N, C-alpha and C positions, 0 to 999 in steps of 0.2 A: 637608615636614619629615621628619627621620629617623624611621624606624619601629623600635621596640624590641620584639624578640621572641626569647625564649630557648628556645623549644620544640625547636630543633635539638639542644639538649644531651641530650635523651632518647635519641637514637640515632645521633649523628654524631661520636662521640668516638674518636680514634685509639686503637688497642689499647695503645700504649706509655703513654699518659696514663692510661687506665683501669687499667693494671697498677700504675702508680705510686700511684694512689688506693687500690688494694687493699693495697699495702705500708704506706701511711700509716695505714690503718684498723687494721692489725695492730699497728703501732708505738704508736698511741694507746692501744690496750688494754694493752700492756705498760707504757706510761708510768703508767697508772692503778694497776697492781699495785705498781710501784716507789714511787710517791708515798705509798701507804699504809704502806710499810715504813720510809721514810727521810724523814720530815717535815722534820727540821732541814736536811738537804741541799737540799731544795727551797726552803726559806726563804732560804738563801744565794743560790740561783740567781735567785730572784725579785728580790732586792735588786740583783743585778748586771744583770739584764735591763732594768730600767726605765732605768738609766743609759745602757746601750747603745742602747736604743730612742730616748731623747730625743736623744742625740748623733747617731745614724745618720740618723733622719728629717730632722733639720735640716741635717746635713752634705750630704745629697743636693742640697739647695737652695742650698748655699754659705753657710749660716748656722752660724757656728762660734764656739767659744771654747775655752779649755783644758779638759782632762779634769778637772782639779781644780775649776774653776769649775762645770762641769756637775754634778759630784758635790755641790758645795755648794748649787747651785740645787735639785737633787732633794731634798736634805736640808732645804730650807726657807729658805736664805739669799736675801736680796733681790737681784734682778738689777740691774745698774748700766749696761749698754749696750743699744743698740737690739737687737742680736742676742740678748743675754741675755733681754730682755723677751719675744721671740718664742719662745725656747727654754723659758722658764718657762711660757708659755701652753700650749705643746705638752705639757709635763709635767703641767699641771693637767688637760688634756683626757684624757690617757692614764690618769691616776689615776682620773678619773671612770669610764672604761670598766672598769678593773680592779676597782673597788669596787662598781660599780652596773650592770654589764652585764645582769644578770637583769631589770632594770627599764627597760632602754633598747631601743628598736627602731630600725630604719633608717627614719627619717622625715625630712620636710623640716625640721622643727624640730630634730632631732638634728644634721643636716648644718649648719644655720645656727649652732647652739650650738657645734659644734666650731670653726667658722670664727671665731666671736666669741672663743673662748678664745685662739686663736693670734694674732689681729689687734687685739684691743681696746685694748691698751696702746700700740701703735705706729701703728695706722691706724683710729681709732675711727669715722670717718665711714663707712667701707665694711665694718667688722666686722659679720658676721652678716647681710650683705645680698648678694643676687646682683648681678652687674655691671650697671652702668647705661650702659656703652659697650662697643664691640666690643674684643676682645683677640686677640692672635695668639701662637702658640707659635713662638719664634724659634730660629734656628740661627746660630751664630757661627763663621766660618772662622778659620783660624790667622792670617790677615792682618788680621783685625778686621772684615771685611765681614759684613753681616747678610743673612739671607734668611728668608722665612717658611716654616717647616717644615710648619705645619698651621694652617688657619683654623677655629677652634672655632665652635660655634653662636653666632649673633648675639645681642646683648643683648636685643633685643625678642622673641626666640624662646626665651630661656633658661627662663623660668617654665614655659612649656608643655612644653618638652623635659624638664625635671626631673620634672614631674608624670607624664609618660608613662614615663620611666625607672623611677620608683618603682612605678608600677602594673604594669609588666612584671616587675619584681623580685618583687612580691607574688604575681603570678600564677604565676611560675615556681617559687617556693619552696613552693607548695601542690601542685605536681606531684611525686608520689612517684617518678616515673621520672627526675627530674633530680637529680643530685648537687649538694648545696649547695657542695661544694668547687669544682666546675666553674663554678657560677653566680657566685661571688665575683669572680674575675678578669675575667669578661665585664662585670659591672656596673662594675668599676673602669675598664676601657677606655672604656666609654660615658660615665662620669662625667668622665673626663679629656678626652674629645673634646668634650663640652659645655663644659667649663672654665667653670663657672658664676660664679667669682669673678675679680676682677682679679688678686689675689695669694692664695697659700695653697692652691691646688688640690691640689698634690702631697701636702702634709702632711695635708689633710683626707681625701684618698683613702686614705692609709696608716692614719689613725685608723679610717676606715670598714672597712678590711681587717681590722684587729685586732678590732673589734666584731663583724663578720660571722663571723670564725672562732670567736669565743666562742659566738655564736648557733648555729653549726653543731656545737658540742660539742667544739671543739679549743681547750683552755685552755693549750696549749703556749706561746702568746704571752705568758703570764704568767711563764714561766720562761726562755725563750730569745727573744732580740730578733729579731723578723721584720724590723724596720727596719734593724737593724745588718747583717744578712746581705744585705739589698737594697742597702745602701750599698756593701758589699764587692763586689757584682756589678753595680754601677751602670751600667757600659757595656752589659751584656746587658739590664738593666732598660729603659733608654731605647731600645735597638735593637728589642726585641720590642714595645714600645709603638708605635714608629714603624711596624713591620711590620703590627701589628694595627689601625692607624688608616687604612691605605691603602684608599681607596674607601669610607670610613665614611659620608660624606654621601650616597652613592648606594646605601647598603645592600649594598655588595659586599665589605666587609672580612672578613677571617678573624680570629677570636679565638684561633686555635690557637697562634701564636707566644707571646703573652703568657700564655695558659693553661698552656702547657708550662713557661715560666719560673716561674710562680707555684707550680706543683706541685713543681718542682725545689727552690725556695727552702723550701717547707714541709717537704719531705723532709730538706733540709739542717738545718732546725731540730731535727728529731728526732735526726739524726745528731750534731749539736752537743750536744744534751741528753745523749746517751750519753757523749760525750767529757768534758763538764763534770761529769757525775755521777761518773765515775771519778776525776777530779781531787779532788773534794771528799770523797767517801766512803771512799777507800781509802788515804789518806796513811799511816796507822799500821799497816797490815796487814803480815804477813810476806810475803816475796817470792813464795813459792808460792801463798799465799792471794790475793795481788793478781792474779796471772796467772789463777787460777781465777775470781776475781770478775769480771775483765774478760770472760771467756768466758761466765759465767753471766748476766751483767747486760747484755751488749751486745744491742741491739735490731735489729741487722743482722748478717749473716754477716761474719766478720772473718778476715783472713789472718794468718799468723805474723808477717810483716813489720810489719803494722799493730799487732799486740800489742807487738812490740819497740819500735816508735815511741812507743806510749803509755807504755811502761815502760822508758825508756832505761837505768836503773840495774840492770836485771835481764839476766843473760846469756842468750844464745841457747840454751845447753844447758839452763838452768832452764826456759825456755819450752817447749822440746821435750819435756822430761821430764813437765811438767804436761800438755801436750797428749796425750802417749802414755797417761798414767794415766787421764785423763778419757775418752778414747776407749775404753779397756779397760773402764772402769766404766760406759760407755754414758750418761755425763752430757751429752756433746756428740756431734754427728755431723759427718762430713767431707763437704764438697761440692767436687767437682772433684779434680784430682790434681796432684802436683808443685808447680810455682810458682803455679799457678792455684788451689790448694787454699784453701778457706775453712772456717771452723768456726762452728757455731751450736748453741745449747742444744737438747737434745731436748725 
């Protein structure tokens, strides 16, 4: 049976991934300061994020309805179709995580509970139960032909595999040399390779991802939809999962492709937070104040062209005047020169 061991995460991470982790840690600290100052803006982001998360995670699996219906379901309206019942179940599980994550751990019961939420109304016989027959991850060609892309753990080995997966996770998260951010995507790869349920594995994995980010101290999933961004880059999501599952049964797979993708998506969450925050918080400010606010509140270095793109109603001359004044006043610093120049708060 597959051996689960995450000790390699203590010393075998490429420098580019470790660098992204450092940037994310800095962005998380800046998010905390901003949240204390602009509570109302974060409330609006939270309302938007849950709708995008419910839509995005289900859309990845081809479970869809209109945006208006998703909003209505999130607001408490009764689902009326098969897809809407599954969407509503995901919404309920996600709400549970957002409201009670401090009291929830990654356990077998948690995993089964998440599955029960999303399947109970449409597939009650299998809801909250591991698979009782073998399943396969299929690939469909453009001409309609099918082929098996990956053979998950067999049904008879699933219970034991899930137990070993969880024990390896508990062992790794007690190791202070292992970053929790690196551990999460590795756990997700293994969970999806086991594929413990007949249906709903992808959605349960994304619920676990959200919960594990909360447990690692990253509450950005409350304000920016991780699932929505994953859906936006769905092609890369599936491709990196495929790459990281090659040789999995023989303990020869590399987690790096999916780990890299996951870190990039988390970084994009923080970048989207910056963009969303500007849209909500600065609508009524004067033009020069809006340019200054973009520069003072951005959590990553930003170029002049990006400022102009964020503020299309403000002239290039105004942006340049504000940049010049803020550099003179030493409020910001310049990184690079000419077209490659970027600006960041001192």
